[in-house]
N, C-alpha and C positions, 0 to 999 in steps of 0.2 A: 177409488183414491181414499186414503185415510182421512179422518176427520182432523186429526192433529198430527203435523209433522215437525218435529224439533230437529234442527240440524246445526251441529257444531256450535252450540249455544255456550257463550262465555260471558260470565258475570264477575267483575272484579270490584274490590272495595280499596279505595285509595286512602290509606291510613298514614299517620305519622311514622308508624313502624315499618311500613313497607306496602306493597300491593298484595292484597289477599286474593288469591286465585280460587274464590269459592266455588264457581262452576267453570270448568275448563275443557270445552269441547264435548258437550253432552249432546247426544242425538237419540231419539226414539219416536216411535209412532204410535198412535192410538186409533183403532178402527171404530167404526160406528157401532155403538151398542156394546163396546168392549171395556173391560176394566183392566188396567195395567197398574201394577204396583212399583213404587220406588222404594227400595229398601237398603238400609245401611245404618252404620253407628251414627251417633250425634256427631256432627262436624263433617258428614259426608257431602253436604250440598244439597240435600233433598228439598228442603224448604225453600232455599234460595232459588233453586230451579224452577219450582212451581210459581213462586211469586214474580220471577222473571218472565214468565209466559204472560202475565196480565199486567206487566208494567208496574209492578208494585214495589220496585227497588228505590229506595230513597238514598241521596248523597250520604256518605261518600261513595255508595255503590253505584254501579253502572252497568248495563249490557254493553259489552264493547265489540261483540262479533256474533255472527250466526243468524239463523232465521226461525221463526215460529210461524208456520203457516196453519191457520185455522180455517177450515172449509174454503180453502183456496186463497185465503187473504192473509198477508204477512203482517202479523201483529206488531213486529218491531218497528214497522214504518207508520203506524197509526199515531196520531197525536194523543195527548192526554184526554182531550175532550171527547174524541172518537171512541177511545177505550172505555170512557165513563158512560156515555150515552148509548153506544152500540153494541158493546162487548160485555163488560162486567155486569153480572146480575141478570142479563137478559139471555146472552148466547153462552156464556160461561160463569158458572157460580163457585163460590168459595166457601167451603165448611172449615172454620178455623179449629185449632186445637182446644182453646180454653173458651168454653160458651159463656162464662161469666163476664169476661172482658171483652167478648165480641157483641154482647147485647147491651144496649143502653139502659141503665138501671132507672131512669126517670120517665120511660115510656112504656105503655103496656106491650106485652109480647105481639098481640094482635095488631097494634098499631104500627109496629116495626116491620111486620111482614106486608101489611096492607101499603105501607108507603113505598115499598119497592115495586108492588103491583102497579100503583098509581104513576110512578115515575116512568116505568118502562112500556105501560100499556094505556089504552084510551078508556079504561074502566073509571066509573065514578067512584067516590069515596065509599058509598054504601056496597057497590059491587066488589070493590077492593077488600072491604071487611069481610064480606061473605067469602071471598076467595080464601082470605086468610083462615077462617074457621074451617072451611073445607080442607085445607092443607094440614091444619093440625090434626084434623081427623085422619088424614091420609097417613100421618106418621105415628099414629097410635096413641095420641094424647086423649085420655078420656074427658068427657063433658067439654069438647072443644069450644062451644060458645061461651061458657063461663071462663075457661081458661084464657081465652082471647083477651079478656079484660083484666088479666092478672099482670103483675110485674114479674121481671125475671127472678127476684129473690123470693118469690112464692113458688117457684118451680124447683124441683129436685135437680141434680147434676144430669141425670140420664134425660130428664124432660127438657132441660135447657139445650141439651145436644139434639134432641128431636126438634125442637123449635128452630134451631139453626138449620137443620136439614129442610125443614118446611120452608124456611126463608129462601134457601138455596133453589128449591123447586118452584118458587112463586111464579116464575115466568117460563116455565118449561124449558129449561136450557138444554143445549145439546151436549154440554160437558159439565161435569161437577169435579172439581178439585177438592179432595179431602185430605187436610194436613193433619195427620195424627189425631182423628176425631174421637178416638176411644182411650187415649193415654191417661186421662185424669178420671176414668170411670172404673168401678170394680168389674170383676170378672163376669159376674152375672148380667149387668147392664151392658157391658161390652158385647156379649154375645147377642143380646137383643138388638143393639145398634147395627152389628154385623148382618143380622137376618133382615133388618129394615133396609139396609143398602141393597140386598138381593131382591127385595119385594119392589123397591123403587126402580131398579133397573128393568126388571121384567115389565112393570106398568108403564113407565115413561120412556122405555128404549134410550136410556141416557148412558153416555160414555162416562167413565170415571177414571181419574188419576188419583190412586190411593197412596198416600205417603205414610210410611210407618217404619219402625226399627223392629217390629215384632214379625217374625217369620211364620208364626201361627196364624196371624190376622191375614197375612197375604194367602195363605193356603185356603182360607175361607172364602175370599171374596175376589180373587184376582184370576184372570185368564192367562196374563203374562206378567213376568216380573224382570225389572231391570235393577240389578245390584250396583249401588253407587259406593265408591271410595274415594275420598279426598278430591272431590269435584269431578270425578269421571265415572262412566258406566264401565264396569269391568266385566260384567257378564249379563246376558239377556236371553231369555228363553221362556217357553210356556211353563207355567208353575209346576206341572206334573214332571215334565223333563227336567227341571231345575232340582226338584227334590230327589228325583230317582238318580240323576247322572249329572251333579254338580262339576264343573270343570275348573272353574278359577279357584286357586287356593283360599282366596278370601271368602268365597261363598262356602266352600267346604268347611272353613274355620267357623262361619257363622252358624252352619247347621250343627257342628260338633259342639258348640257352646250352649245349645238348647237342650235341657234335660226333659226327656219324654216321660209321660205319666208312669211307664212300667219300669223306669230306671231309678237307682238310688240318687239322692241329693249330691253325693259326693262324687258322682259320675260326670259333674259339670267340667267341661274342658275349656275354660276362657281363652281368648286370643291374647297372646302375650304382648306387653308394651302398650303404648298409647298412639293415637293417631298423630302424625307429625303436623307441623304448622303448614297452612296453606299460603303463608308468606314466602317460605322458602322450602318448597316440597322436595322430596328426594329426586334425584336424577333417575332416568329410566323409569321403571315400574314403581309407582308411589307405594305399593304394598310391600316392597322387597324388604324393608327394614323390619317387618313383623312376620314375614313370610317363612314358614318352616322348610320350604324346598327351594329357596332362592339360590341362584348361581351367579357367577361373575358378570355374565351378560345381562342380568337384570338391572344392573347399574348403568349400563351403557345403552341399551335399546329401551326405547319406550314402545311398548307393544300395542299395535292397533288391534281392533276387534276383528278376529277372523272366525269364519264359520267352523264350528266343530260338531255340527249335527243339523238336522232339520229344524229351520227357524231358532237356531241356538247358536250364539257367538260368544267368544271369551277373549279377553285381552291378556294373554299370557304366553311368553316365549317358549314354554314347555311343549306347546302344540305346533311349533313352526315347521317341524320336519314332518309331522303326521299330517297336517291339514294344509299346508302351503309355506311357500317362502315368505319371510317376513323382512321387509326392506328396512335399511337404515332410516331412522326418523330425521326429518328436516329440522331446522332451528325452530320453525314455527311449531312443529308438532311437540318439540322438547319444552315449549313455553319460554324459550330464551328470545324475547321480543326487545 
């Protein structure tokens, strides 16, 4: 059984301008000790998806449908108190994108880590502090005993991110959700953080959901990849298969838009247009308005994800004859509720 099973997750935001279908029928699984990457442009719904897993969506947003089964327990049926006391920080930890805003500037780094240990375990204040020092050492921060007594502003950007990772590991969680943890870091520090995630997974046998828009990052740390576009997963495959044999036109476009080190800078081939509004998404395939190979049926049929290879699925009608019949979508599948 998978550690995490997300099925048909839908999270909407009810605004004056209309209903924002930020996450609209997302499904994926995470195995024990596995890393899966959620990839896509800004606005694809990646961050809303992972925040929905832990009940971190505030009004006007709401999880309206779907299930999130974690270790056999449906988190969508948990109360806020149950999530806070029994899941967040202990079973599932979150590494946020901006370490400066995620750390409290008026408390020492060691105090903030120790506070989580005390809250979720029966360790004393002294034992919790010792655990904080141990974790800072585990994530590669030099002089951890001294650093534990320093404040976030005394840490560099890379060290603050390491401190957040130490905080996430404080109670030995089964799953870590990392929401673009290297975006604000330079390339050298980014590589160090990616190496750190590999070391953490090997030492703690922790599963990871890694959110990023950077396909290079995915290739470094992920076992499998789910590509998202406008609230939906459009392709899912092991990362080697995805890079070698991308099926969905959006995935192909993403890969073409990345310049390799051996290519000229003018070889950049960006995706034309912009992502449509999630308030009034296009009918049928949501990528069709930017797709270079769209046909008339793309506006009429919302393609389900179909198997296009071993552990590889794609939501594109181009493969309906090759891999199987694609049924007409129901009104529910079209999002017309």
